[in-house]
C-alpha positions as CSV (number, residue, x, y, z in Angstrom):
1,M,9.7,-45.4,35.3
2,I,7.1,-43.3,37.2
3,V,3.7,-45.0,37.6
4,V,0.8,-42.5,37.7
5,S,-2.1,-45.1,37.7
6,F,-3.9,-45.2,41.0
7,I,-7.1,-46.6,42.5
8,S,-8.9,-44.6,45.1
9,T,-11.7,-45.9,47.3
10,F,-13.8,-44.1,49.9
11,N,-17.0,-45.6,51.3
12,S,-19.4,-44.3,54.0
13,N,-22.3,-46.7,53.5
14,V,-24.0,-44.9,50.6
15,E,-25.8,-47.2,48.2
16,E,-25.6,-44.9,45.1
17,S,-23.8,-46.3,42.0
18,G,-23.2,-45.3,38.4
19,L,-20.5,-45.3,35.9
20,T,-18.9,-42.2,34.4
21,V,-15.8,-41.9,32.2
22,L,-14.0,-38.6,32.3
23,Y,-11.1,-37.3,30.3
24,D,-8.7,-34.8,31.9
25,P,-6.3,-33.2,29.3
26,A,-2.6,-32.7,29.9
27,R,-1.9,-29.6,31.9
28,E,0.8,-27.7,33.8
29,T,0.3,-27.7,37.6
30,D,0.6,-24.7,39.8
31,T,4.2,-25.8,40.6
32,G,5.2,-25.9,36.9
33,R,5.2,-29.7,36.6
34,R,3.5,-31.3,33.6
35,Q,0.5,-33.5,34.4
36,P,-0.1,-36.0,31.6
37,A,-3.6,-36.5,30.2
38,Y,-5.5,-39.2,31.9
39,V,-8.8,-41.0,31.9
40,R,-10.9,-41.3,35.1
41,I,-13.5,-44.0,35.4
42,Q,-15.9,-43.1,38.3
43,V,-17.9,-46.1,39.6
44,A,-19.7,-44.1,42.2
45,D,-19.7,-40.4,43.0
46,S,-21.6,-38.6,45.8
47,P,-20.5,-36.4,48.6
48,D,-20.0,-39.5,50.9
49,H,-18.9,-42.1,48.4
50,Q,-16.3,-42.0,45.7
51,V,-14.8,-44.9,43.8
52,Y,-12.7,-44.2,40.7
53,V,-9.8,-45.5,38.7
54,A,-7.5,-43.0,37.0
55,M,-4.9,-44.0,34.3
56,R,-2.8,-42.5,31.6
57,V,-4.3,-42.5,28.1
58,D,-1.9,-45.2,26.9
59,E,-3.0,-47.4,29.8
60,A,-6.7,-46.7,29.0
61,R,-6.0,-48.0,25.4
62,Q,-4.6,-51.2,26.9
63,L,-7.7,-51.5,29.1
64,V,-10.0,-51.1,26.1
65,A,-8.2,-53.8,24.2
66,S,-8.3,-56.2,27.2
67,L,-12.0,-55.5,27.8
68,M,-12.8,-56.1,24.2
69,S,-11.2,-59.5,24.4
70,V,-13.0,-60.4,27.6
71,V,-16.4,-59.2,26.2
72,M,-15.9,-61.3,23.0
73,L,-15.0,-64.4,25.1
74,H,-18.1,-63.8,27.2
75,D,-20.3,-63.4,24.1
76,A,-18.9,-66.6,22.5
77,A,-19.5,-68.5,25.7
78,E,-23.1,-67.3,25.8
79,R,-23.7,-68.3,22.2
80,L,-22.2,-71.7,22.8
81,A,-24.4,-72.2,25.9
82,A,-27.5,-71.1,23.9
83,E,-26.7,-73.5,21.1
84,K,-26.2,-76.4,23.6
85,A,-29.5,-75.5,25.2
86,A,-31.4,-75.4,21.9
């Protein structure tokens, strides 16, 4: 199995931040290899600071499902805390 997920980090003391989600469709490279479609989540992007996670679309689907579960657990914990405080 070939793993194409990767995390890339570069930092040169820039304090910019943001979140951008990009889709790169499947394509054929200059060498004739097929590059699968992937999703790139950029956490920061400037000339001196790049942090992103890239993953295949099937991995992005797994991430979405996991994030939904985590967010629902968080929301339930906040509701419970609010009810206890009331």
